[in-house]
VOTI-478619 format. One line per field, with one value per residue: residue in one letter; chain; z negated, x negated, y negated of N, C-alpha, C in turn. Coordinates in steps of 0.02 Angstrom, whole numbers, always signed. Last residue first. Example, Ala and Ser with C-alpha at 12.3 -4.5 7.8 and 13.67 -1.06 7.14 Angstrom:
REM residues 2
rest: (s a);
kette: (A A);
n.w: (-354 -390);
n.u: (-642 -660);
n.v: (+112 +284);
ca.w: (-357 -390);
ca.u: (-684 -615);
ca.v: (+53 +225);
c.w: (-394 -390);
c.u: (-645 -660);
c.v: (-2 +165);
This chain:
REM residues 208
rest: (q g l r w s a g l r a q y l q a g a v r t g l l g y p p i p a v v w y t d v g l v h a e a t v e m r k s l r l r a g l g f r v h y d p g l v f r p d l r g p d g q w g w y t t v a g g f l l y p v l r w r s p p e v t i d l g t t p f t a l a g g g e t f f q l e a v n l r f r f v s v p g y e l w c g g g w y a d d h m v y a l n t g s t d y f a d g h g f g d y i f r g g l r f a p t a p s q s a a a l c l m v a i c f r m);
kette: (A A A A A A A A A A A A A A A A A A A A A A A A A A A A A A A A A A A A A A A A A A A A A A A A A A A A A A A A A A A A A A A A A A A A A A A A A A A A A A A A A A A A A A A A A A A A A A A A A A A A A A A A A A A A A A A A A A A A A A A A A A A A A A A A A A A A A A A A A A A A A A A A A A A A A A A A A A A A A A A A A A A A A A A A A A A A A A A A A A A A A A A A A A A A A A A A A A A A A A A A A A A A A A A A);
n.w: (+249 +283 +184 +38 +20 -101 -143 -224 -249 -244 -224 -183 -225 -218 -99 +23 +184 +306 +477 +574 +696 +813 +918 +1065 +1030 +966 +985 +1016 +974 +1012 +891 +822 +712 +696 +529 +392 +236 +111 -46 -203 -256 -230 -337 -354 -380 -324 -328 -239 -199 -190 -325 -411 -461 -487 -467 -437 -445 -381 -323 -167 -57 +128 +269 +433 +551 +677 +830 +830 +891 +934 +903 +956 +891 +727 +632 +564 +649 +642 +482 +454 +588 +707 +804 +826 +864 +817 +663 +583 +425 +290 +134 -5 -176 -307 -426 -543 -562 -659 -652 -571 -489 -413 -382 -383 -243 -136 +22 +153 +273 +416 +487 +502 +648 +735 +643 +625 +546 +565 +456 +409 +320 +180 +106 +68 +203 +221 +315 +341 +400 +476 +442 +403 +365 +256 +195 +47 -20 -86 +37 +89 +26 +168 +254 +293 +340 +276 +288 +175 +113 +33 +10 +43 +97 +259 +356 +421 +456 +504 +555 +602 +545 +400 +353 +316 +415 +507 +503 +479 +494 +406 +378 +244 +169 +16 -83 -134 -77 -145 -82 -93 +16 +70 +177 +207 +229 +274 +185 +90 -60 -208 -309 -445 -593 -724 -861 -913 -896 -974 -1103 -1105 -1112 -1241 -1313 -1285 -1362 -1492 -1522 -1509);
n.u: (-474 -570 -565 -625 -694 -732 -793 -775 -785 -679 -663 -583 -491 -391 -276 -198 -196 -149 -175 -137 -217 -256 -348 -340 -409 -462 -598 -635 -587 -560 -476 -405 -317 -226 -199 -184 -201 -190 -227 -228 -305 -423 -443 -532 -570 -643 -659 -651 -670 -604 -572 -646 -628 -483 -491 -368 -356 -263 -226 -145 -134 -138 -143 -216 -236 -345 -325 -400 -536 -581 -729 -846 -950 -936 -1033 -1141 -1222 -1184 -1125 -1006 -920 -917 -854 -712 -581 -466 -408 -311 -243 -167 -88 -63 -84 -48 -119 -149 -265 -324 -269 -107 -11 +113 +194 +108 +74 +21 -64 -111 -229 -297 -454 -572 -528 -512 -646 -799 -939 -1102 -1182 -1297 -1396 -1305 -1223 -1167 -1193 -1178 -1083 -1018 -875 -767 -626 -474 -368 -234 -115 -23 +136 +250 +228 +78 -80 -149 -264 -446 -559 -702 -841 -940 -1068 -1064 -1051 -964 -922 -869 -764 -755 -849 -791 -821 -777 -749 -778 -672 -552 -490 -447 -539 -531 -597 -585 -629 -651 -690 -739 -733 -794 -839 -870 -929 -942 -887 -824 -711 -633 -454 -336 -203 -44 -51 +4 +159 +153 +100 +129 +104 +232 +302 +233 +278 +411 +415 +360 +474 +572 +531 +517 +661 +695);
n.v: (-1197 -1031 -882 -824 -674 -533 -377 -214 -47 +101 +288 +431 +559 +688 +740 +868 +939 +1031 +1098 +1212 +1332 +1457 +1550 +1644 +1813 +1902 +1969 +1774 +1647 +1476 +1378 +1227 +1133 +966 +874 +768 +718 +607 +568 +462 +371 +255 +122 -30 -199 -365 -536 -686 -855 -996 -1037 -901 -778 -667 -504 -366 -192 -41 +119 +210 +312 +373 +454 +524 +630 +681 +763 +925 +1023 +1171 +1274 +1320 +1242 +1203 +1086 +1050 +970 +845 +803 +690 +612 +565 +667 +672 +561 +498 +482 +354 +284 +199 +151 +33 -2 -118 -225 -347 -484 -625 -748 -765 -828 -714 -584 -427 -341 -202 -202 -93 -43 +37 +128 +187 +220 +125 +34 +153 +223 +264 +380 +511 +647 +745 +785 +642 +525 +364 +251 +88 +45 -98 -161 -139 -247 -286 -391 -418 -469 -524 -660 -637 -702 -647 -543 -490 -374 -290 -175 -75 +67 +227 +402 +554 +726 +767 +846 +974 +1104 +1270 +1441 +1608 +1722 +1814 +1960 +2004 +2091 +2022 +1877 +1683 +1539 +1389 +1203 +1065 +923 +824 +674 +553 +410 +256 +90 -86 -217 -381 -494 -627 -685 -811 -851 -925 -983 -904 -935 -1050 -964 -880 -913 -947 -834 -766 -822 -794 -668 -657 -728 -634 -509 -564 -588 -461);
ca.w: (+197 +297 +250 +84 +17 -36 -153 -167 -273 -195 -281 -166 -198 -280 -119 -22 +123 +268 +404 +559 +622 +782 +868 +1036 +1074 +934 +1030 +1042 +945 +1045 +912 +876 +731 +710 +612 +442 +305 +138 +11 -162 -301 -205 -336 -336 -382 -331 -345 -279 -200 -136 -268 -397 -492 -446 -507 -414 -465 -388 -381 -232 -104 +61 +223 +366 +524 +595 +800 +860 +839 +964 +872 +989 +941 +761 +680 +551 +653 +692 +501 +437 +533 +675 +815 +748 +876 +880 +684 +625 +484 +339 +192 +39 -99 -272 -362 -549 -539 -645 -632 -630 -476 -463 -334 -419 -305 -157 -53 +140 +201 +396 +454 +435 +600 +674 +672 +636 +570 +554 +533 +412 +390 +227 +130 +13 +171 +204 +276 +351 +369 +491 +518 +375 +429 +269 +252 +95 +27 -126 -16 +115 +13 +115 +257 +246 +361 +295 +274 +218 +117 +70 -25 +56 +45 +198 +327 +444 +399 +522 +482 +618 +603 +409 +378 +269 +348 +455 +537 +453 +534 +427 +390 +314 +180 +91 -59 -174 -67 -145 -72 -108 -34 +84 +102 +248 +187 +300 +224 +144 +11 -176 -259 -381 -564 -655 -826 -912 -851 -907 -1081 -1091 -1066 -1191 -1315 -1268 -1294 -1457 -1519 -1468);
ca.u: (-473 -542 -591 -573 -721 -706 -792 -798 -793 -709 -671 -616 -554 -397 -348 -192 -217 -120 -195 -109 -188 -238 -320 -343 -375 -412 -543 -629 -613 -560 -527 -402 -370 -242 -231 -150 -239 -159 -243 -195 -278 -364 -457 -462 -590 -589 -687 -612 -701 -621 -533 -642 -684 -514 -519 -420 -355 -320 -205 -216 -111 -176 -118 -237 -181 -341 -326 -344 -513 -548 -673 -793 -936 -932 -962 -1114 -1249 -1158 -1190 -1041 -915 -962 -921 -733 -629 -452 -467 -318 -304 -174 -155 -43 -112 -34 -93 -149 -195 -324 -330 -152 -71 +85 +186 +165 +64 +70 -71 -62 -214 -258 -384 -571 -545 -458 -570 -755 -871 -1061 -1147 -1240 -1351 -1376 -1258 -1197 -1156 -1218 -1089 -1083 -909 -811 -661 -543 -395 -320 -125 -87 +105 +202 +273 +147 -28 -99 -217 -373 -517 -648 -818 -898 -1021 -1082 -1061 -1009 -919 -916 -760 -730 -832 -823 -813 -789 -754 -773 -744 -582 -541 -395 -499 -551 -547 -625 -582 -657 -643 -752 -678 -811 -800 -895 -875 -978 -874 -875 -743 -675 -506 -379 -256 -76 -45 -49 +114 +187 +119 +146 +43 +181 +316 +227 +219 +388 +439 +326 +395 +574 +542 +473 +608 +712);
ca.v: (-1222 -1103 -915 -854 -743 -574 -457 -264 -111 +43 +231 +367 +548 +631 +736 +798 +929 +969 +1081 +1171 +1324 +1392 +1546 +1567 +1746 +1879 +1974 +1858 +1686 +1537 +1411 +1283 +1153 +1039 +886 +818 +730 +675 +560 +530 +416 +299 +186 +5 -132 -313 -475 -639 -780 -950 -1045 -962 -802 -729 -537 -415 -248 -81 +72 +192 +283 +360 +428 +514 +575 +668 +701 +868 +972 +1122 +1235 +1346 +1218 +1251 +1082 +1099 +1044 +892 +840 +734 +648 +538 +680 +704 +604 +545 +484 +404 +295 +231 +138 +109 +4 -48 -227 -265 -461 -553 -725 -736 -840 -753 -664 -484 -366 -242 -211 -143 -43 -18 +126 +158 +276 +142 +47 +84 +221 +206 +356 +473 +606 +727 +839 +681 +589 +408 +303 +125 +69 -40 -157 -98 -229 -271 -355 -415 -414 -493 -636 -650 -664 -649 -590 -475 -441 -300 -239 -76 +1 +170 +347 +512 +670 +765 +781 +914 +1067 +1192 +1389 +1528 +1729 +1747 +1928 +1964 +2131 +2050 +1926 +1771 +1578 +1447 +1252 +1111 +958 +853 +730 +624 +467 +319 +146 -25 -172 -321 -452 -590 -679 -749 -862 -850 -1009 -929 -893 -1031 -1012 -873 -894 -1000 -883 -728 -811 -873 -683 -621 -741 -708 -514 -556 -665 -518);
c.w: (+134 +242 +250 +131 +71 -34 -81 -201 -224 -247 -215 -213 -186 -252 -175 -73 +80 +211 +372 +493 +619 +720 +835 +968 +1062 +994 +1018 +987 +975 +1019 +944 +896 +777 +729 +615 +524 +341 +216 +47 -102 -278 -235 -282 -320 -388 -335 -345 -290 -254 -139 -214 -349 -478 -496 -475 -464 -451 -439 -381 -272 -147 +5 +171 +334 +469 +583 +713 +820 +863 +905 +928 +954 +982 +831 +727 +578 +617 +689 +563 +472 +504 +608 +756 +755 +834 +906 +758 +665 +521 +398 +228 +108 -73 -200 -354 -458 -522 -621 -616 -609 -547 -448 -394 -389 -331 -227 -81 +41 +206 +311 +434 +425 +512 +636 +715 +650 +572 +601 +516 +464 +352 +294 +193 +47 +120 +166 +270 +301 +378 +418 +533 +442 +402 +341 +262 +131 +50 -89 -63 +64 +47 +79 +213 +260 +321 +302 +293 +213 +174 +70 +38 +17 +61 +161 +275 +411 +439 +455 +528 +553 +622 +492 +410 +309 +294 +394 +493 +491 +501 +453 +418 +309 +241 +108 +20 -140 -96 -130 -89 -99 -35 +31 +126 +179 +211 +226 +229 +166 +54 -98 -216 -335 -486 -632 -753 -865 -852 -873 -1013 -1076 -1044 -1120 -1253 -1267 -1252 -1378 -1484 -1454);
c.u: (-439 -522 -545 -599 -657 -710 -766 -789 -820 -726 -693 -600 -595 -477 -359 -263 -207 -148 -170 -127 -179 -219 -300 -315 -388 -368 -481 -630 -595 -587 -513 -464 -363 -298 -231 -175 -203 -180 -209 -206 -250 -371 -404 -502 -538 -615 -635 -649 -659 -646 -541 -593 -673 -567 -527 -442 -390 -309 -278 -180 -144 -134 -133 -176 -186 -290 -319 -356 -460 -499 -664 -722 -881 -927 -993 -1030 -1200 -1174 -1157 -1110 -955 -958 -951 -828 -673 -520 -446 -384 -278 -216 -144 -76 -71 -60 -90 -124 -191 -252 -356 -220 -127 +11 +165 +145 +114 +63 -10 -60 -169 -243 -367 -510 -547 -461 -549 -683 -821 -983 -1104 -1226 -1313 -1345 -1305 -1254 -1212 -1195 -1137 -1091 -958 -844 -734 -588 -473 -320 -203 -105 +35 +155 +230 +190 +38 -122 -157 -329 -453 -618 -749 -877 -974 -1061 -1078 -1006 -965 -914 -809 -748 -811 -806 -838 -786 -797 -790 -730 -645 -565 -427 -473 -512 -566 -566 -627 -621 -648 -695 -716 -773 -812 -825 -902 -915 -924 -861 -796 -715 -551 -436 -287 -138 -81 -34 +65 +132 +149 +167 +58 +117 +259 +249 +197 +314 +426 +350 +367 +504 +538 +470 +541 +682);
c.v: (-1204 -1150 -984 -911 -770 -642 -479 -326 -162 +3 +157 +312 +504 +603 +690 +808 +869 +977 +1021 +1148 +1248 +1394 +1466 +1573 +1684 +1825 +1958 +1901 +1755 +1591 +1468 +1309 +1221 +1062 +961 +808 +788 +669 +630 +512 +478 +372 +209 +87 -92 -240 -419 -581 -748 -884 -1010 -976 -878 -764 -610 -471 -303 -130 +21 +138 +281 +305 +420 +459 +575 +614 +699 +812 +926 +1072 +1185 +1316 +1255 +1221 +1147 +1106 +1091 +963 +859 +754 +709 +568 +623 +685 +612 +579 +536 +385 +344 +234 +185 +101 +57 -43 -131 -276 -392 -521 -663 -734 -828 -780 -706 -543 -411 -275 -250 -138 -109 -2 +56 +147 +248 +198 +86 +90 +154 +226 +296 +444 +556 +683 +822 +746 +629 +476 +345 +181 +96 -30 -105 -112 -201 -241 -348 -374 -446 -440 -600 -622 -678 -683 -590 -536 -429 -357 -246 -143 +5 +122 +298 +450 +632 +715 +797 +858 +992 +1148 +1315 +1486 +1662 +1756 +1861 +1937 +2076 +2085 +1962 +1813 +1655 +1479 +1320 +1168 +1002 +905 +760 +672 +534 +367 +212 +27 -129 -276 -392 -562 -616 -752 -800 -884 -950 -949 -934 -981 -1002 -930 -884 -979 -933 -807 -815 -869 -749 -654 -710 -730 -586 -558 -630 -569);
């Protein structure tokens, strides 16, 4: 009982009033180790067509964040420069890069853990991976992506923070259609989960 009281007193001493909401501009290093693709087969198991939708990549990105509002921070991922492990690269911008919401304790601790929830939608596929790996017979629908992650932020000064986070689960859902004779128009709905992305970044508080 005394131990529990001591812990509560320590937490109360460490937890000052929550910070005033403000905009932050940040940059980060990204490693995404997950790629996924689709293939169509005939009844004998012969591969009729194949397309790689998303290659693993590493790169850098920038974001704009607002918060904290209660226990939430809201992050707009502005752009990412991606270098694919299979070769080639691309510049991805919002909405492909998506939005994130973080949930953290309402405190002024120097080191703060948080949960991350986010999503993105890709209505075109030309930026992903090597264009030579895209079968021209495929018609790809929008990719709806949701993600969940864990992270921590360390406050270095009144204005500067560093962050480290891992996206421990992501789910992508999209339609794939391919006209393949003599089978006609073949379609499939794809939904996959993944353990895939790590981010290391820093941000700067804007304004006063």
